N, C-alpha and C positions, 0 to 999 in steps of 0.2 A: 529228341534230345537223349544223349547217353552220358550222364554225368559220372565222374569217377566214383562218387559215393555208392552208386548202384552196384559196382563190382564187388564191394565188400559184403553185400547181402547174398550173393549168389552161391548156389551149389549146382552140381550137374543134375539135370532132370532125368538123365538116363540111368546113372548108377548111384547117385546121391553123394558123390565125393565133393569135398570142398577144395580139393587140390586142382585149382583152375589156373590156367596160364592166359593172361590177357595179352593179345597181340594187336597190331594195327588193324587187322581184318576182323577181329572179334574175340572169341574165347575158345580155348581148347581144354578139354579135361585130361589131366595128366594120368588119370587112373584108367579110363576106358577109351581114351583117344578120340572121343566124340568131338566134332568141331561145330561151333555155333557162330555163324557169320554175323557181322554187323551190317545191317541194311541201311536204307535211307531214313535215318532217324529212329531206328529201333534195332534190337538184337533178336535174332531168331534162336529161341531157346526151347523149341519143341523137342520132346524126348525122341531119341533116335531108336528105330527098330521096335517101336511099340505100336500095336494096333488096338484102337479102342472100338468097342461095339457100337457106341453112339457117336455120331458126328453131326454137329449143328449144320443147319442149312446155310448159315452165314459163312461156313467153311466150304461145304460141298458145292455151294452155288455162289461163291464169292464173286466170280467174274460177272455172272448174270445179274446179281443184285447191285453191283457197284454203280451201275448207270442210273438206278432209280432211287437210291437211298439219299443222294444229294448230301453226302457226308463230310465233304472237305471243309466247308465254310461253317463257322459257328455263329449263331446269333447269341445275344445276351440271354441269361436264364430267365425266361418268361413263360407265362401260361402254365400248363401242366408240368413241363420240365422245370419251370421256376419254382413251383410248389414243392416238387421233389427235392430240388437243390436247397431251398430255404429250410426244409425239414431236416435234411441231412446235416446241414450246418448246426441247426438248433439241437438235434438229438445226439450227434456225435461229438460236438464241442471240440472241433479241430483247433490245435495249438501250434505255435511256431516251432516247437521242438519235436513235433510228431513226424514219424516215418509212417506213411499211409499207403495202403494197397487198394486199388480199384480192380477187383477180380471179375473179369468179364466186362471189360470197360467199353466194348463197342468202339465207337469212333473217338472215345476219350473225352467227351464233352464235360462230364461231371468232374473228372480228374483235372481237366484244364481250368474249369471255373474255380477250382479250389486249390490249385497248385501254389498260389502265392500266400496261402494261409498256413502252410506247413513247411517243415524242413526239407522233406523229400516226398514227392508224390510219384507213385509207381503204378502204371497201368498194364494189365495183362489181358490178352485176348488171342484166341487161335486164328482169328481173321485179322487182316491187316488194313482194314478200311479206316485208317486213322485220320482225324481232322488235322489240317495244317497247324492250327494253334496248339493242339495236343502234341504234335511232333516237336514244336518249339519249346514247350513248357513242362512236359511230363516225361519221366523216364519210362519209355515204352518197351514192352517185351511181347514178342509173339510166343505164346506159351499155352499150355493146357492146364486148367485148374485142377485136374486130377493128378498132375505131377508138377506142382509148382517148383520153379527153379530157385528156391530160396532156402536158406538155413532155418532151423527151428528157432522160434521165438524172436523173429526178426522185426516184426511190425508192431507199432503201438496201437494202430487202429486200421480197420478195413471197412469197405462198403461194397454192396452188391445191389445194383439197381436194375430191375427188370431182367433178371437172369433166371431165377429158379423155376419160373413157369415154363421154361423151354426144355427142362431136363426130365428124363425118367428118374424113378426113385433111387436106383443104384448110383446114378451119376450125381444126384443131389447129395447123397451120403458121402461119396468120395470128395465132392467139392467142399462140403462143410468141414469134413475131417482135415483136409489139406489146409483150408483157411485157418482152422483152429491150430494146426501144427505151427504155422508161421507167425501166429500172434504170440506176443509175450504173455506170460501169466498176468491176468488182470486186464489184458487188452480187450478192446471192444470191436464188434462187427455190427454194422447197420445193414439190414436187409429190407429192400422194398420189393414186394411181389404180390401175388394174389392167388387165392384159392377158388374153389367153385361155389362157395357159399354166397347166397344172395343176401343183400342188406334188408333190414326191416323197413328201410325207406325205398325199397325197390320200385314201388309204384311211381314215385316222383322221378326216379332215374329213368324208368321205362317211358314216362311221358315225353321226356326230351328226345329219347331215341325214336319214338313214334313220329314226332315232328320232323326229325331228321330224315326218316324214311319217306315222308311225304315230299320233301324237297328232292330226294333222290328220284322218286317216281316222276316228279315234274321235270327231271333232267337238269336241275340247277347244279348239282354236284354228285359225286359218288364217293364210296369208301374203298375204292379199289386198292389204293396204296396201303391203307390201314389193314385191310384184310390180308394182303400179301405179307405185311410185317408180322402179323399175328398167326399166320397159317401153321406154324409149328408149335404153338402153345399146347403143352401137354397137361399142365396143372396136376402133376402127380401127387402133390400135397393138396388133396381135395378139400380138407377141412382144417380149421385152426388147430385141432388136436394133432393132426398130422405134422403141422409145422413145429409144434412144441416137441413132439416125439423126435423129429429129425434133429432139432437143436440139442436135445438131451443126449442123443446117441453120439453126437460129435463132441460132447463135453462142454457145451455152451449153455449158459444160464441166462434166460430172458430177464432184463432189468427195466425195460420200458417198451410199451406197445401203444401205437396210435393207429386206429383204423381210418380208412379213407372212404367214407360214404359220399360218393361223388354226385350230390344233388346239384350243386352249382356247377361243378366241373362238367357234368354230362351236358348241361344246357349250353355251356360255352363251347365244348368240343363238337357236339353233334349239330348245333344250330348256328351260333354266332360265328365261330371260327370258320366253319365250312362255307357259310355264306360269304364271309369276308374273302376267303380264298377264291371262291367262284368269281367274285367281282374283280379282285386285284389280279387274278391269274388269267383273265381274258386276253386272247391274242389281240394286239393292237393293229390298226390298219397299216401302219408303217413297219410292222414286224412280220417277218415270214412266219406263217402258221406252222406249228410243229408237225402236223400230219403224222402223228405216231412216233416221231423221233424225240429223243430227249433234248431239252433246251441247251445243255452245255456238256461237252465232253463225253457223250454217250456213243456207244458202238452198236447198241441193240435197240430195236423198236420198243416203244412203250405206248400205252393207251393214252388217249387225249385227256382223260381224267387225271392220270398221274402227271402228265406233262403240264396241265393247268395248275396242279398243286405245287409242282416244283417251281414254275414261273412265279407263282404268288409268293412263295417263301423266299426266293431270290430277291424279288423286288422289295419285300418287307425288310429283309436283312439290310439292304442298302440304306433304307430309311432309318433303321434302328441304330446304325453306326453313328448317326448324327445326334443321337440322344435327344431328339426333339419331341414334338407333340405325340407322334405315333408311339415312341418308346414309353413315354409317361402314361399314355392311355392304356397300353398293354400291361404296364406294371400295376396300374390300378385294378385291372381285371384279374391279374395274378393274385393280388391281395384279397380280392373278393372270393376267388376260388379257394383260397386258404381257409376261409371260414368253414368249409367242409370238415377240416381237421379240428378247428377250435370248438365248433358247435357239436359235432357228432363223433369226435375221435374215440370216445369210449364205447360207441355202439358197434358191436361186432359186424363185420362185413367181409367181403372177399378180399379187397385190397387192404394191405397193412404195411406199416413200418414197424420193425421190431429191432431193438438194440439188445444184443446178447454179449455176454462176457465170458472169457476163458477163465476157468478156475485157477486159483493161485497155485494149486498143487499139480496142475497138468504139465 
């Protein structure tokens, strides 16, 4: 979706000019003559002639990852993603008048889940693995968070979910400074990420992971897909003090913190959910076995563990659309998982939600 209101927010990411010409094909900068074409549901606003030292694997390996991420169809916000989304809504307090940025939006699921709560929801990511629902409901931009294509003080609020752990420190600093630039004075940013710090409840969390490893050894399931997804985690902000320092350097003041000690969540993710996926994702006798091929639309081979997980998720999504027993059962599990935040949210751990505010004088 490329709404007219989006064009009012833009500036050239190459030269910073606001003198842009909107055409049927996209946007052209009248100052530097850079052209930014409109693609299928989004605008390509990557800065021209700029080489960045760090490039995410989701950009450099986009074609290879597309077949295993199963990104186009969205399920309702449930389980760990549901906890993130419910916490985002509670802490950021989205309003119908807000213009909101999801910086590093991935497939756009969090933006799509909340698009109807705000005036305009904008999603930016350098990769273009956007979900179909996000294309329909979110103003999507292919862009780099180190050169955001927006004018100063444009957004009321912004959020960043599972982004900072992928970046080296210099990229984090640029990312936060650019986000602060496009926030209006008094605007707020919610960040969910994680440091390297263990929780004081780590023995309970480790117990669930140990149980999960026993099932892996028994051949019931594996964590191949999860390991692939997390393979580029750097966690340059290794401690909570590093997080606070990064926010301060960007001119952002913390106003609310909730830590996620994943006692319940680890048991659900490492035991219950993986067992469920192993059962639901089994090849049926009347269905051709994947044999290393992706279940739908894939051009590259994948492992049977990944194929089984994708099959399970596709089958579950089909049931969730009916909002029947399966949906309400998973919603109940989501609410139980949220107890990790309500019971242990003040206990410092690696995973955290933090709301920061741009100073009124910035």
